[in-house]
Every structure is written in C-alpha cells, then in structure tokens.
C-alpha positions as CSV (number, residue, x, y, z in Angstrom):
1,X,-12.0,-10.8,-11.5
2,X,-10.6,-14.2,-10.3
3,X,-10.2,-17.0,-12.8
4,X,-13.4,-19.1,-13.2
5,X,-11.8,-22.5,-13.7
6,X,-9.9,-24.4,-11.1
7,X,-6.9,-24.7,-13.3
8,X,-7.0,-20.9,-13.8
9,X,-7.1,-20.3,-10.0
10,X,-4.3,-22.8,-9.4
11,X,-2.1,-21.2,-12.2
12,X,-2.6,-17.7,-10.7
13,X,-1.8,-19.1,-7.3
14,X,1.4,-20.6,-8.6
15,X,2.4,-17.3,-10.3
16,X,1.7,-15.3,-7.1
17,X,3.7,-17.9,-5.0
18,X,6.7,-17.7,-7.3
19,X,6.7,-13.9,-7.1
20,X,6.4,-14.2,-3.3
21,X,9.3,-16.5,-3.1
22,X,11.4,-14.0,-5.1
23,X,10.7,-11.4,-2.4
24,X,11.6,-14.1,0.2
25,X,15.0,-14.4,-1.5
26,X,15.5,-10.6,-1.2
27,X,14.3,-10.7,2.4
28,X,16.8,-13.6,3.2
29,X,19.8,-11.8,1.8
30,X,18.9,-8.5,3.5
31,X,18.1,-10.2,6.8
32,X,21.5,-12.0,6.8
33,X,23.2,-8.7,6.3
34,X,21.4,-6.9,9.1
35,X,21.4,-9.6,11.8
36,X,25.2,-9.3,12.1
37,X,24.6,-5.9,13.7
38,X,21.2,-6.0,15.3
39,X,19.3,-8.3,17.7
40,X,16.6,-10.5,16.2
41,X,13.9,-9.1,18.5
42,X,14.8,-5.6,17.4
43,X,14.7,-6.6,13.7
44,X,11.3,-8.1,14.2
45,X,10.0,-5.0,15.9
46,X,11.3,-2.5,13.3
47,X,10.5,-4.8,10.4
48,X,6.9,-5.0,11.7
49,X,6.7,-1.2,11.9
50,X,7.8,-1.0,8.2
51,X,5.4,-3.7,7.2
52,X,2.4,-2.0,8.9
53,X,3.3,1.4,7.5
54,X,3.0,-0.2,4.0
55,X,0.1,-2.5,4.7
56,X,-2.5,-0.2,6.3
57,X,-2.5,2.6,3.7
58,X,-2.4,0.1,0.8
59,X,-5.4,-1.8,2.3
60,X,-7.3,1.4,2.7
61,X,-6.5,2.4,-0.9
62,X,-7.7,-0.9,-2.4
63,X,-10.7,-1.0,0.0
64,X,-9.6,-4.2,1.7
65,X,-11.1,-5.0,5.2
66,X,-8.6,-5.4,8.0
67,X,-11.1,-7.3,10.1
68,X,-10.1,-10.9,10.9
69,X,-12.5,-13.7,11.3
70,X,-12.4,-17.5,11.6
71,X,-11.3,-19.4,14.7
72,X,-9.2,-17.1,16.9
73,X,-7.1,-20.1,18.0
74,X,-6.0,-20.7,14.4
75,X,-5.3,-17.0,14.0
76,X,-3.2,-17.0,17.1
77,X,-1.4,-20.2,16.0
78,X,-0.7,-18.7,12.6
79,X,0.8,-15.5,14.2
80,X,3.0,-17.4,16.6
81,X,4.2,-19.8,13.8
82,X,5.0,-16.9,11.5
83,X,6.9,-15.0,14.2
84,X,8.8,-18.1,15.3
85,X,9.7,-18.8,11.6
86,X,11.2,-15.4,11.2
87,X,13.0,-15.4,14.5
88,X,14.5,-18.9,13.8
89,X,15.6,-17.9,10.3
90,X,17.4,-14.6,11.3
91,X,18.9,-16.2,14.4
92,X,20.3,-19.2,12.7
93,X,21.9,-17.1,10.0
94,X,24.1,-15.6,12.7
95,X,25.9,-19.0,13.1
96,X,25.4,-20.7,9.8
97,X,26.2,-19.8,6.1
98,X,23.0,-18.6,4.3
99,X,23.3,-21.6,2.0
100,X,23.1,-24.0,4.9
101,X,20.1,-22.3,6.5
102,X,18.3,-22.3,3.1
103,X,19.0,-26.0,2.8
104,X,17.3,-26.7,6.1
105,X,14.4,-24.4,5.2
106,X,13.9,-26.3,2.0
107,X,12.6,-29.1,4.1
108,X,9.5,-27.0,4.5
109,X,7.9,-28.2,1.2
110,X,8.1,-31.7,2.4
111,X,6.6,-30.8,5.8
112,X,3.8,-28.7,4.0
113,X,3.0,-31.7,1.8
114,X,2.7,-34.0,4.8
115,X,0.5,-31.5,6.7
116,X,-1.7,-31.0,3.7
117,X,-2.4,-34.7,3.5
118,X,-2.8,-35.4,7.2
119,X,-4.3,-32.2,8.6
120,X,-6.0,-30.4,5.7
121,X,-7.4,-33.4,3.9
122,X,-5.8,-32.5,0.5
123,X,-5.3,-35.3,-1.9
124,X,-1.5,-35.7,-2.3
125,X,-0.6,-38.4,-4.8
126,X,2.8,-40.0,-5.6
127,X,3.6,-37.6,-8.4
128,X,3.4,-34.6,-6.2
129,X,5.4,-36.3,-3.4
130,X,8.0,-37.3,-6.1
131,X,8.3,-33.7,-7.3
132,X,8.8,-32.4,-3.7
133,X,11.5,-35.1,-2.9
134,X,13.3,-34.7,-6.2
135,X,13.3,-30.9,-5.7
136,X,14.9,-31.3,-2.3
137,X,17.6,-33.5,-3.9
138,X,18.2,-30.6,-6.3
139,X,18.5,-28.2,-3.3
140,X,21.2,-30.4,-1.7
141,X,23.1,-30.6,-5.0
142,X,22.9,-26.9,-5.6
143,X,23.8,-25.7,-2.1
144,X,26.1,-28.5,-0.9
145,X,25.7,-27.8,2.8
146,X,29.0,-27.3,4.6
147,X,30.3,-29.0,7.7
148,X,28.9,-26.1,9.7
149,X,25.4,-27.4,8.9
150,X,25.8,-29.7,11.9
151,X,26.1,-26.7,14.2
152,X,23.4,-26.7,17.0
153,X,21.8,-23.8,15.2
154,X,20.8,-26.3,12.6
155,X,18.0,-27.4,15.0
156,X,16.8,-23.8,15.2
157,X,16.7,-23.6,11.4
158,X,14.7,-26.9,11.2
159,X,12.3,-25.6,13.8
160,X,11.9,-22.5,11.7
161,X,11.1,-24.5,8.6
162,X,8.5,-26.5,10.6
163,X,6.9,-23.3,11.8
164,X,6.8,-21.9,8.3
165,X,5.0,-25.1,7.1
166,X,2.5,-24.8,10.0
167,X,1.8,-21.2,9.1
168,X,1.1,-22.1,5.5
169,X,-1.3,-24.8,6.6
170,X,-3.1,-22.3,8.9
171,X,-3.2,-19.7,6.1
172,X,-4.9,-22.3,3.9
173,X,-7.4,-23.0,6.7
174,X,-8.1,-19.3,7.0
175,X,-8.2,-18.6,3.2
176,X,-11.6,-16.9,3.4
177,X,-10.1,-14.0,5.3
178,X,-8.7,-11.0,3.4
179,X,-4.9,-11.4,2.8
180,X,-4.4,-7.8,4.1
181,X,-6.2,-8.7,7.4
182,X,-4.1,-11.8,7.9
183,X,-0.8,-10.3,7.1
184,X,-1.5,-7.0,9.1
185,X,-2.5,-9.0,12.2
186,X,0.6,-11.1,11.7
187,X,2.9,-8.1,11.7
188,X,1.2,-6.5,14.7
189,X,1.6,-9.7,16.6
190,X,5.2,-10.2,15.6
191,X,6.0,-6.6,16.3
192,X,4.6,-6.9,19.8
193,X,6.7,-9.9,20.5
194,X,9.7,-8.2,19.0
195,X,9.2,-5.1,21.2
196,X,9.3,-7.4,24.3
197,X,12.5,-9.1,23.1
198,X,14.3,-6.1,21.6
199,X,15.7,-4.6,24.9
200,X,17.8,-7.8,25.3
201,X,20.0,-6.9,22.3
202,X,19.1,-3.3,21.4
203,X,21.5,-1.4,19.2
204,X,20.4,2.0,18.0
205,X,20.5,2.0,14.2
206,X,21.8,4.9,12.1
207,X,19.6,6.5,9.4
208,X,20.8,4.1,6.7
209,X,20.3,0.9,8.7
210,X,17.0,2.2,10.0
211,X,15.9,2.6,6.4
212,X,17.1,-0.9,5.6
213,X,15.3,-2.4,8.6
214,X,12.0,-0.7,7.5
215,X,12.6,-1.9,3.9
216,X,13.0,-5.4,5.3
217,X,9.5,-5.0,6.6
218,X,8.1,-3.7,3.3
219,X,9.7,-6.5,1.3
220,X,8.6,-9.3,3.7
221,X,5.1,-7.9,3.9
222,X,4.8,-7.9,0.2
223,X,6.0,-11.4,0.2
224,X,3.4,-12.6,2.7
225,X,0.6,-10.8,0.9
226,X,1.5,-12.7,-2.3
227,X,1.9,-16.0,-0.6
228,X,-1.3,-15.6,1.5
229,X,-3.3,-14.9,-1.7
230,X,-1.6,-17.8,-3.5
231,X,-2.5,-20.3,-0.7
232,X,-6.1,-19.0,-0.9
233,X,-6.2,-19.9,-4.6
234,X,-4.4,-23.2,-4.7
235,X,-3.8,-26.2,-2.4
236,X,-0.7,-25.9,-0.2
237,X,0.6,-29.2,-1.4
238,X,0.5,-28.0,-5.0
239,X,2.4,-24.8,-4.2
240,X,5.0,-26.5,-2.0
241,X,7.5,-27.6,-4.8
242,X,7.7,-24.0,-6.1
243,X,9.3,-22.8,-2.9
244,X,12.5,-24.4,-4.3
245,X,12.7,-21.5,-6.8
246,X,14.3,-19.5,-4.0
247,X,17.5,-21.4,-4.7
248,X,17.4,-20.2,-8.3
249,X,17.0,-16.6,-7.2
250,X,19.9,-17.0,-4.7
251,X,22.1,-18.2,-7.5
252,X,21.1,-15.2,-9.7
253,X,21.6,-12.6,-6.9
254,X,25.0,-14.1,-6.2
255,X,26.0,-13.8,-9.8
256,X,24.7,-10.3,-10.4
257,X,25.6,-8.7,-7.0
258,X,28.6,-10.6,-5.8
259,X,29.9,-11.9,-9.1
260,X,29.7,-15.5,-8.0
261,X,29.7,-17.4,-11.2
262,X,27.4,-20.4,-11.0
263,X,29.3,-23.7,-10.8
264,X,28.3,-26.8,-12.7
265,X,26.9,-28.2,-9.4
266,X,24.6,-25.1,-8.9
267,X,23.5,-25.3,-12.5
268,X,22.7,-29.0,-12.2
269,X,20.8,-28.5,-8.9
270,X,18.8,-25.6,-10.3
271,X,18.0,-27.6,-13.5
272,X,16.5,-30.3,-11.3
273,X,14.5,-27.7,-9.3
274,X,13.1,-26.1,-12.4
275,X,12.2,-29.6,-13.8
276,X,10.3,-30.6,-10.6
277,X,8.3,-27.3,-10.8
278,X,7.5,-27.7,-14.5
279,X,6.5,-31.3,-13.9
280,X,3.9,-30.3,-11.2
281,X,2.5,-27.6,-13.5
282,X,2.4,-29.9,-16.5
283,X,0.7,-32.6,-14.6
284,X,-1.9,-30.1,-13.3
285,X,-2.6,-29.0,-16.8
286,X,-2.5,-32.5,-18.3
287,X,-5.1,-33.8,-15.8
288,X,-7.2,-30.7,-16.3
289,X,-7.4,-29.8,-12.7
290,X,-6.8,-33.2,-11.1
291,X,-6.6,-31.7,-7.6
292,X,-9.8,-30.4,-6.1
293,X,-10.0,-27.3,-4.0
294,X,-12.4,-29.2,-1.8
295,X,-11.0,-30.1,1.6
296,X,-12.2,-33.6,2.6
297,X,-11.8,-35.2,6.0
298,X,-9.5,-38.2,6.2
299,X,-11.4,-41.3,7.0
C-alpha cells in the first residue's frame, strides 16, 4: 500500500531513486568494460533482450499491465531520449575516462531541475537550486576531470546527460502509466534501434561476454523500474540532487574491487554530496511536505 502522506510518498521515492542510482553505478562500470570489445548498437540490442527477458515474466508474476497509455508523442520522445542517453554514455566512455563521463552526466540534475521548473510547472525554490549546484561542486572536487575531458566526445556525454534529463521529465509526465509498461516499451524501442545499428560494429560474443551483456540489460532494467516508480512518487526536481550518490558508489566500488583507496579530495567531494542530499531531505521534512505533487502551469 503506498504511503498516505505526501512526505511519505516523497521519502519512498527518494529511497527508490537512491537504490536505482546504485544500479546505475553497476551499469556504468559494466558498460565501460564491455564497450571496449563491442559496438554500442550491439550492446543496446543484447542489453534490451536481457532486459525484456527479465521484465515480461516479472510483470506477469506481479500482475502488472504492460499496456501503455497517455500521449503517444510523449511515449516516443521518452523512448528516443532514453535510447540516446544510453548510446551517448557507452560511446563516450570509449574515448574518455569513466570519471570524466560521470562528471558530465552529473550536469543532468541541473538540467532536470530547470526542466521541472520551466516545462513541468514544479515549484523549485532557491534551497533546492542551491543543493543541486553545491552537489555539482562536490562532483567536480571528487572526480577532478582530466585534460581528456575537453575531448570532442565530451559533447556526446553532455548530449547524453541532456537526453537523460528529458527522459526523466517525460517519465514524470507519464507517471500514471505502470512502470513495467514504460520500461518494457523503452527496452523494445531501444532494442529495435540497436538491432538496426548493430551490423555496423558487430562482434560475436563468447558465452561469458554474452552473459555479461544480458546481465547489463537485467541490471539497467532494474534501475529504470526503480527510477520510474520514484519519479511517479516524487517531483523530479526533488529527486535530482540524489543522482549525485552515484559518485559515492563509484568511490566504494573502486575501493572494494580495484583497491583504489579514496583520496582526501574524493572524501571531501563525497562529504559535500552527502550533505547536499541530506539538506534536501531535511528541508522536505522540516517544511512538512513543502513541495506539492500538483503540477501547475507557469503563468
């Protein structure tokens, strides 16, 4: 049963979003590993197969409808934005360090906040803007982009970040649709586009890599289910600062998997990120649901 209070819905949305961002961090690391050997179109195609294999049986098990509704133009825009986001991310990691790509993608919360105010009619005050901007400063401190960040692929990464922000806004607009329906249609669409592009750089994967490519689809599908549900429960501008938690997970994975001991810079940057997220949550609680779920047109 969903929480009855607005604060309860927003809190659950934040929790789901944070969990989804964790899966995003896993997806990012796995995608960076695989894109060195396989074309981006091929990755999108096989990833989508893995995602659909997981989504359809799970939707049937929980009794979720896979029928999509709403404006078909918004549905199409959402699918194209999500596909472009994934393509740009994987492609840019071929030429840039993962830390640089993640820095550019952390511009997405700022873009999401702007879209929320201008296109969705959400009330975005100075405190939330401050949390987003301070969080981005923490990202720059933690990741310290290299000189390679000025590679032309940086424009592709920024394009991907913009597409991600647009897809979140469209997801918020379509929040009355079942998350399984939204994500399944997204994977069918991206799989079709990937199938068209995959012959350009096809490399037949072995059994292990095929399993990893399918796993990439399962992980990313789980991520999108969580984030889609989160955006249905809470305003996109409220959730935006919590995307920065991806940097915390990146630091933890680097420490555990690759034995990269966090430097003082990384610790300081992540402390700023955590503080910005806690500030948003504290203010939401302090004002007892200061932000309405109601979408109001801008005069």
